[in-house]
N, C-alpha and C positions, 0 to 999 in steps of 0.2 A: 796952729789954731788947738784941733781937737788931743791934740797930745797938749798942751798947757793943760789944758780941760782936764784933761787926765780918760778924756773917750781912747785914744791911740796909746796904748798902755807899753805896745814895744814890736817888735818885726817882727819871724821867723822866715825858716824855708821850708815848704812843701816835702815832705820824701814821701816819693813810693816804698815803705815798704817788700813789697817783694821784691825790690830792685836792692836791697840791703840784703834780701837771704832771711826777710820776718813777715812773710806776707801769709802769714799763721795768726789769726787773729779765738781770743778764745774768752770768753765772757766767766768772768767769776763774781759771788755772789758767798758772800761772806758773813754770817754770826761764832758773833764772838764770844765769849759766855756771860761774861757781865761785861752792860756799857757804865762802868763808871770812867770817866777823866783817866787815870791813867792808865789803865788798860786801854782808851781810847790811844793814846798818847805813844805807849811803846808801841803798840798797831804803825800806826802813819809811822814813825821813824824807821819797826821793820820793814815797811814796804817801800820808803826811799832809800832802801839797797837795794832791789831787786832793779835791776837794768831790761829786765823781762814786760814789769808792770807800768805804760802805761798811760792812761787811765784809770783815777781812786778817789773815785765820792763815794764823801759821805750820805749814805741813806735814811728813810721813814721807812718803818712797814721791817714786816721779820726779817727784811734783811741789815744788816750797820754793815755793808759794802759791797761798793761794785765795780771789779775790778778791771780790763781788759790787758789783757796777756801780747802781746807778738812776739814771738815765739818762729823760729822756721817752719820745723812741722809739727807730726801730735805728741810723736818719742819724745823730743824737747820742753814742750810742754806738759810731760809727769813727768820728765825729771828734774823740773821745774815745782811741780806738785808734789810732787814723796820729797824732793832733794830741797823743800825750802817754803813754799807758804806753811805744809801743815803742821811740818815746825818752830811754827808763830808761838810763840804762846798765848796764849788766850785762846788762839779761833779753835770753835765749838766744832762748823761744822759747811761744808765749800755743797755753794750746788754751778752748778758749771752747763755754758752752753754755747755752741759754734757755729758763728752768722753762718750761711751756705754762698749770699753776696752784700753788699752798700747797695743801699734802693736811696737813698740822699748822707753827702757831708759835708757839713755847713763847719766854717771856726768862725763864725759866730754869726747872730741877730744881731744888726739892724735899721731893720728897717719893718 
């Protein structure tokens, strides 16, 4: 019934990223040089091709996107940052934050 109503949209498996070698997360706020439709679409297409990006949110405020990157370590993040993310056309600036530990995490709110 919940599937028919669209409340349940699919099923998933929760993976311990540390166990598969991607235990280092980094949050990256991205500011584009222009917030026009074609540039947003181009950025989103580029990000969709990056397996390191496990979450990407279009944001309000002073930054355009918030990404969560999952990699093995700081060196791999540096390679992703300098080899891929900074080369995406339209990226004006980046701000990174490294989380210390997850305090709370849920896949969805249902109540």
